[in-house]
C-alpha positions as CSV (number, residue, x, y, z in Angstrom):
1,M,-9.3,-9.3,6.7
2,R,-9.3,-10.4,3.2
3,I,-5.9,-11.9,2.4
4,V,-4.4,-13.0,-0.8
5,I,-1.5,-15.4,-0.1
6,A,1.2,-16.6,-2.7
7,L,3.0,-19.8,-2.0
8,G,6.3,-20.3,-3.7
9,G,6.9,-23.3,-5.8
10,N,10.0,-24.0,-4.1
11,A,8.3,-24.0,-0.8
12,L,6.3,-26.9,-2.1
13,L,9.4,-28.8,-3.4
14,A,12.7,-27.9,-1.9
15,R,15.7,-27.4,-4.1
16,G,17.3,-30.8,-4.9
17,E,14.5,-32.9,-3.8
18,K,13.2,-35.7,-5.9
19,P,9.8,-34.5,-7.4
20,D,8.0,-37.4,-6.1
21,A,4.4,-37.1,-5.4
22,A,4.8,-38.2,-1.9
23,I,7.4,-35.6,-1.3
24,Q,5.4,-32.8,-2.6
25,L,2.2,-33.9,-0.8
26,H,4.3,-33.6,2.4
27,H,5.0,-30.1,1.8
28,V,1.5,-29.2,0.6
29,R,0.2,-30.8,4.0
30,A,2.8,-28.7,5.9
31,A,1.7,-25.6,3.9
32,A,-2.1,-26.3,4.9
33,E,-1.2,-26.7,8.5
34,A,0.5,-23.3,8.4
35,L,-2.4,-21.6,6.6
36,A,-5.6,-23.2,8.3
37,P,-5.4,-21.1,11.3
38,L,-5.7,-18.0,9.3
39,A,-8.9,-19.2,7.8
40,V,-10.6,-19.0,11.2
41,D,-10.6,-15.2,11.2
42,H,-9.8,-14.2,7.7
43,E,-11.0,-14.6,4.1
44,L,-8.2,-16.4,2.2
45,V,-7.3,-16.4,-1.4
46,I,-4.3,-18.7,-2.2
47,C,-2.1,-18.8,-5.2
48,H,0.8,-21.0,-5.6
49,G,3.9,-21.4,-7.8
50,N,4.6,-24.2,-10.3
51,G,8.2,-23.7,-11.4
52,P,9.5,-27.0,-10.3
53,Q,6.4,-28.9,-11.2
54,V,5.7,-27.4,-14.7
55,G,9.4,-28.1,-15.5
56,L,9.0,-31.6,-14.7
57,L,6.0,-31.9,-16.7
58,A,7.7,-30.3,-19.6
59,L,10.7,-32.9,-19.4
60,E,8.2,-35.8,-19.4
61,S,6.4,-34.3,-22.4
62,Q,9.5,-33.8,-24.3
63,A,10.6,-37.4,-23.6
64,D,7.4,-38.8,-24.7
65,V,8.1,-40.4,-28.3
66,S,4.4,-41.0,-28.9
67,L,3.9,-37.2,-29.2
68,S,4.3,-35.3,-32.3
69,R,5.4,-32.3,-30.2
70,P,5.6,-31.7,-26.6
71,Y,2.5,-30.3,-24.7
72,P,2.8,-26.3,-24.6
73,L,3.6,-24.5,-21.3
74,D,0.0,-23.2,-21.0
75,V,-1.5,-26.5,-20.9
76,L,1.4,-27.8,-18.6
77,G,0.5,-24.9,-16.3
78,A,-3.1,-25.8,-16.4
79,Q,-2.2,-29.3,-15.3
80,T,-0.2,-28.1,-12.3
81,Q,-3.1,-25.9,-11.2
82,G,-5.2,-29.1,-11.1
83,M,-2.7,-31.2,-9.3
84,I,-1.4,-28.7,-6.8
85,G,-5.1,-27.2,-6.3
86,Y,-6.3,-30.6,-5.6
87,W,-3.7,-31.3,-2.9
88,L,-4.2,-27.9,-1.4
89,A,-8.1,-28.0,-1.2
90,Q,-7.9,-31.6,0.3
91,S,-5.1,-30.7,2.7
92,L,-6.8,-27.4,3.9
93,R,-9.9,-29.4,4.8
94,N,-7.9,-32.1,6.5
95,A,-6.1,-29.4,8.5
96,G,-9.4,-28.2,10.0
97,V,-10.6,-25.6,7.7
98,H,-14.3,-25.6,8.0
99,R,-15.2,-23.0,5.1
100,P,-15.8,-24.4,1.7
101,V,-12.5,-24.7,-0.2
102,L,-12.4,-24.6,-3.9
103,A,-9.5,-24.8,-6.6
104,V,-10.1,-22.8,-9.7
105,V,-8.1,-23.4,-12.9
106,T,-7.4,-19.9,-13.9
107,Q,-6.4,-18.3,-17.0
108,T,-4.3,-15.0,-17.2
109,V,-4.5,-12.5,-20.1
110,V,-1.1,-11.4,-21.4
111,D,0.1,-9.3,-24.4
112,A,1.2,-11.3,-27.3
113,A,3.7,-8.5,-28.0
114,D,5.1,-8.4,-24.5
115,P,9.1,-7.9,-24.7
116,A,9.3,-10.8,-22.1
117,F,8.8,-13.3,-24.9
118,A,12.3,-12.2,-26.4
119,T,14.1,-12.3,-22.9
120,P,13.2,-15.4,-20.8
121,T,13.8,-15.0,-17.1
122,K,11.3,-17.4,-15.2
123,F,12.9,-20.4,-13.8
124,V,11.3,-23.7,-14.3
125,G,12.2,-27.4,-13.6
126,P,15.1,-28.7,-11.5
127,V,18.6,-27.3,-11.1
128,Y,21.6,-28.7,-12.8
129,P,25.4,-28.2,-12.8
130,Q,26.4,-25.9,-15.5
131,G,27.8,-28.5,-18.0
132,E,24.5,-30.8,-17.7
133,A,22.4,-27.6,-18.2
134,R,24.3,-26.7,-21.4
135,R,23.9,-30.2,-22.7
136,L,20.2,-30.2,-22.1
137,A,19.8,-26.7,-23.5
138,E,21.4,-27.9,-26.8
139,A,19.4,-30.8,-27.0
140,H,16.0,-29.2,-26.3
141,G,16.5,-25.7,-27.5
142,W,16.2,-24.2,-23.9
143,T,17.3,-20.9,-22.7
144,I,19.3,-21.4,-19.3
145,A,20.5,-19.1,-16.6
146,A,22.3,-19.5,-13.3
147,D,20.3,-20.0,-10.3
148,G,22.7,-19.5,-7.4
149,A,25.6,-22.0,-7.9
150,L,23.6,-24.3,-10.2
151,W,21.7,-23.6,-13.5
152,R,18.0,-24.0,-14.7
153,R,15.8,-23.5,-17.6
154,V,14.3,-20.0,-18.2
155,V,11.1,-19.3,-20.0
156,A,9.3,-16.3,-21.0
157,S,7.3,-14.6,-18.3
158,P,5.0,-11.9,-19.7
159,E,3.1,-9.2,-17.6
160,P,-0.3,-10.4,-16.2
161,L,-2.9,-8.0,-17.6
162,R,-6.1,-9.5,-16.0
163,L,-7.6,-12.8,-14.8
164,V,-10.4,-14.2,-16.9
165,E,-12.0,-15.8,-13.9
166,S,-11.7,-12.8,-11.6
167,D,-15.5,-12.0,-11.2
168,S,-16.2,-15.7,-10.3
169,I,-13.3,-15.7,-7.8
170,A,-14.8,-12.6,-6.1
171,R,-18.2,-14.0,-5.8
172,L,-16.8,-17.2,-4.3
173,V,-14.7,-15.2,-1.7
174,D,-17.7,-13.0,-1.1
175,A,-19.5,-16.1,-0.2
176,G,-17.0,-17.3,2.3
177,T,-15.1,-19.8,0.2
178,V,-11.3,-20.2,0.6
179,V,-10.2,-20.1,-3.1
180,V,-7.0,-21.6,-4.4
181,C,-6.5,-20.0,-7.9
182,G,-4.0,-18.3,-10.1
183,G,-1.6,-21.3,-9.9
184,G,1.5,-20.9,-11.5
185,G,0.4,-17.3,-12.3
186,G,-2.6,-18.7,-14.2
187,A,-2.4,-20.5,-17.5
188,P,-1.2,-17.6,-20.0
189,V,-3.7,-16.7,-22.7
190,V,-4.0,-14.0,-25.2
191,D,-7.3,-12.4,-26.1
192,D,-7.9,-11.3,-29.7
193,G,-11.5,-11.9,-29.5
194,R,-10.9,-15.4,-28.7
195,L,-8.8,-17.0,-25.9
196,S,-5.8,-19.1,-26.9
197,G,-2.8,-20.3,-24.9
198,V,0.7,-19.1,-25.3
199,E,4.1,-20.6,-24.6
200,A,5.1,-18.9,-21.3
201,V,4.8,-19.2,-17.5
202,V,3.3,-16.0,-15.7
203,D,4.9,-14.9,-12.5
204,K,2.5,-16.1,-9.8
205,D,3.6,-13.2,-7.4
206,L,2.6,-10.6,-10.1
207,T,-0.6,-12.5,-10.6
208,A,-1.4,-12.5,-6.8
209,A,-0.8,-8.8,-6.7
210,L,-3.1,-8.2,-9.6
211,L,-5.7,-10.3,-8.0
212,A,-5.3,-8.8,-4.5
213,I,-5.8,-5.2,-6.0
214,E,-9.0,-6.7,-8.0
215,L,-10.5,-8.3,-5.0
216,K,-9.7,-5.1,-2.8
217,A,-7.7,-7.3,-0.4
218,D,-6.4,-5.9,2.9
219,R,-3.2,-7.7,2.8
220,L,-0.9,-9.5,0.2
221,I,1.4,-12.2,1.7
222,L,4.2,-13.9,-0.3
223,L,5.3,-17.1,1.5
224,T,8.5,-18.8,0.2
225,D,11.4,-20.9,1.4
226,V,13.4,-17.9,2.9
227,P,12.5,-15.9,6.1
228,A,12.9,-12.4,4.7
229,V,14.1,-10.0,2.0
230,V,17.9,-9.8,2.4
231,R,20.0,-6.8,1.3
232,D,23.3,-7.8,-0.4
233,F,22.1,-11.4,-0.6
234,G,25.1,-13.9,-1.0
235,T,27.6,-11.3,0.2
236,P,29.4,-10.9,3.7
237,D,27.3,-7.8,3.9
238,A,24.0,-9.7,3.8
239,K,21.4,-8.3,6.0
240,P,17.6,-9.2,6.5
241,L,15.2,-6.4,6.2
242,H,12.4,-6.1,8.5
243,T,10.5,-3.2,7.2
244,L,10.7,-1.6,3.8
245,D,8.6,1.5,2.4
246,L,8.1,2.4,-1.2
247,D,10.9,4.9,-1.2
248,D,13.2,2.3,0.0
249,L,12.1,0.0,-2.9
250,S,13.1,2.6,-5.4
251,H,16.6,2.3,-4.3
252,L,17.1,-1.4,-4.1
253,E,17.6,-4.0,-6.7
254,F,16.8,-7.8,-6.6
255,A,17.3,-10.7,-9.0
256,A,14.8,-10.8,-11.7
257,G,14.3,-14.6,-11.6
258,S,13.9,-14.9,-7.7
259,M,13.2,-12.0,-5.2
260,G,12.7,-9.3,-7.8
261,P,9.1,-10.2,-8.7
262,K,8.1,-10.7,-5.2
263,V,9.4,-7.2,-4.2
264,E,7.7,-5.8,-7.3
265,A,4.4,-7.6,-6.5
266,C,4.5,-6.1,-3.0
267,R,5.3,-2.5,-4.4
268,R,2.4,-2.8,-6.8
269,F,-0.1,-3.9,-4.2
270,V,1.0,-1.4,-1.6
271,A,1.1,1.6,-4.1
272,A,-2.4,0.6,-5.4
273,T,-4.2,0.1,-2.1
274,G,-2.2,1.7,0.7
275,H,-2.4,-1.6,2.5
276,A,0.7,-3.5,3.8
277,A,2.3,-6.5,2.0
278,A,4.8,-9.0,3.4
279,I,7.3,-11.7,2.4
280,G,8.6,-14.5,4.6
281,S,8.8,-18.1,5.3
282,L,5.9,-20.4,4.8
283,T,6.5,-22.2,8.2
284,A,5.9,-18.7,9.9
285,A,2.8,-17.6,7.9
286,A,1.0,-16.2,11.0
287,A,4.0,-14.4,12.3
288,V,4.6,-12.9,8.8
289,L,1.0,-11.7,8.8
290,D,1.4,-10.2,12.2
291,G,4.6,-8.4,11.0
292,T,6.8,-10.1,13.8
293,E,8.7,-12.2,11.1
294,G,9.5,-11.7,7.4
295,T,9.8,-8.3,5.7
296,T,6.7,-5.9,5.6
297,V,6.4,-3.5,2.9
298,I,4.5,-0.3,3.7
299,T,3.6,3.0,2.0
300,A,5.9,5.3,3.9
301,P,7.8,5.3,7.3
302,T,5.8,5.7,10.4
303,T,6.6,8.8,12.5
304,S,6.4,9.2,16.1
305,P,4.2,12.2,17.4
């Protein structure tokens, strides 16, 4: 099978952990160990999140007094693609992947008039107590929002329209290469005859769905730090959902900054291809692919003869 896998940024740096290189590399190596067995029998395309990492680089850039202005988010997104892509490509080889592995810095075209620029929803950077988050927001001109019990910076997350490098990625996959691409959703750019970066972070799950459709993938797998989609999350009625169909999704709502984009990515892929998608824990990647763990999204309920 041809499988597009999206790794959540929080799966590569757990909430509350120090963003040290050694800690992140430890998580990347664990991710590679979980994914390497899949490369034996399947074609793999791996996207990854960058929320914690791009937020860290943004903080460093804002604090650098030698700069006239901080580096823009599209440039920071490209930097995280290089860092995480390098770690993933190296770790996949070290985990026993014998196919060629290549990380591709990817540009994602968005619409400059996308309404998302006026309503930021994408979490980046570390979490803070509410008081500290408000202080930082005032100092840096951030927009902030609650992320569970704590608060984080949110930035614009426009709709991905196409990947500039999709043809090259397709040729690499056809040639048997494991491709790491679309990191952090891809560096956001607008195309008005010339490509230019914009201040945003594209949702990597929606980019992964777009790429999976373009590559005619057989499966879309979204791996994160939670074991499954949960109905009524955070309430006494919380219930893990093993299987959902497109009709189920039309009656459920999920948080825009967390599970919402994952569910929407699955919906788009399943609706466009008829193939299944799944959401689950990175540590159970093979079981999520098999449908024995996580949440599998299908077109319609199966009926007994």
